[in-house]
TIPAFI-941365 format. One line per 8 residues: number of its first residue (from 1); for each residue x, y, z of C-alpha. Coordinates in Angstrom, 2 decimals. Example, Ala and Ser with C-alpha at 12.3 -4.5 7.8 and 13.67 -1.06 7.14 Angstrom:
1) 12.30:-4.50:7.80; 13.67:-1.06:7.14
END
This chain:
1) -11.77:10.29:-12.77; -13.41:9.28:-9.52; -14.44:12.22:-7.34; -15.17:11.56:-3.66; -17.93:14.18:-3.49; -19.63:12.74:-6.56; -19.32:9.23:-5.16; -21.02:10.23:-1.90
9) -23.59:12.86:-2.92; -26.43:10.51:-3.92; -26.16:8.16:-0.92; -28.75:7.90:1.80; -27.59:7.96:5.44; -27.44:4.18:5.91; -25.41:3.61:2.75; -23.03:6.48:3.57
17) -22.66:5.27:7.17; -21.91:1.66:6.25; -19.83:2.24:3.12; -16.10:1.55:3.16; -14.84:5.12:2.75; -11.15:4.21:3.03; -11.42:2.16:-0.16; -13.13:5.08:-1.92
25) -10.29:7.36:-0.80; -7.77:4.77:-1.95; -9.31:4.81:-5.44; -9.30:8.62:-5.55; -5.66:8.78:-4.43; -4.59:6.01:-6.82; -6.20:7.80:-9.79; -4.71:11.18:-8.90
33) -2.34:12.52:-11.52; -0.49:14.63:-8.95; 1.48:13.36:-5.95; -0.51:13.16:-2.72; 1.02:14.34:0.54; -0.01:13.42:4.08; 1.01:15.88:6.81; 1.04:14.26:10.25
41) 1.61:16.27:13.42; 0.33:13.94:16.12; -1.33:10.55:16.23; -2.15:8.68:13.02; -3.75:5.50:14.29; -5.86:2.92:12.51; -7.60:4.50:9.55; -5.52:7.68:9.86
49) -2.33:5.66:9.55; -3.75:3.74:6.59; -4.76:6.99:4.90; -1.25:8.38:5.37; 0.26:5.18:3.92; -1.91:5.56:0.80; -0.22:8.88:-0.01; 2.93:9.23:-2.08
57) 4.73:11.32:0.54; 4.30:11.50:4.31; 5.53:14.72:5.90; 5.75:13.91:9.62; 6.71:16.17:12.49; 8.78:14.99:15.43; 5.49:14.60:17.32; 4.00:12.18:14.76
65) 3.05:8.72:16.04; 1.90:5.97:13.68; 0.21:2.75:14.67; -2.35:0.05:13.99; -3.93:-0.53:17.43; -6.55:-2.92:16.05; -3.94:-5.66:15.69; -3.80:-5.94:19.49
73) -7.46:-6.98:19.32; -6.69:-9.77:16.86; -8.29:-8.03:13.87; -6.77:-6.87:10.62; -6.63:-3.18:9.70; -9.82:-1.96:8.03; -8.30:-1.14:4.64; -5.87:-4.05:4.74
81) -2.73:-2.11:5.68; -0.35:-4.82:6.75; 3.06:-3.27:6.27
END
């Protein structure tokens, strides 16, 4: 199984800084044998919203706000979240 710490531990700063971490997290979540839960109690924008959407369950408070603000700039979300 893919482990995020193992995937990142041997990287130098430049590689770690420029690597697409959301796709690494997506792989870790997809390979998880247990359900993943996102708990949102505020803003989940951009990558935070995409991370929440990768989980099996989203537990959101009444204060939770979800959004993809990058679409107002004419770009697509970083991890490809389009729904």
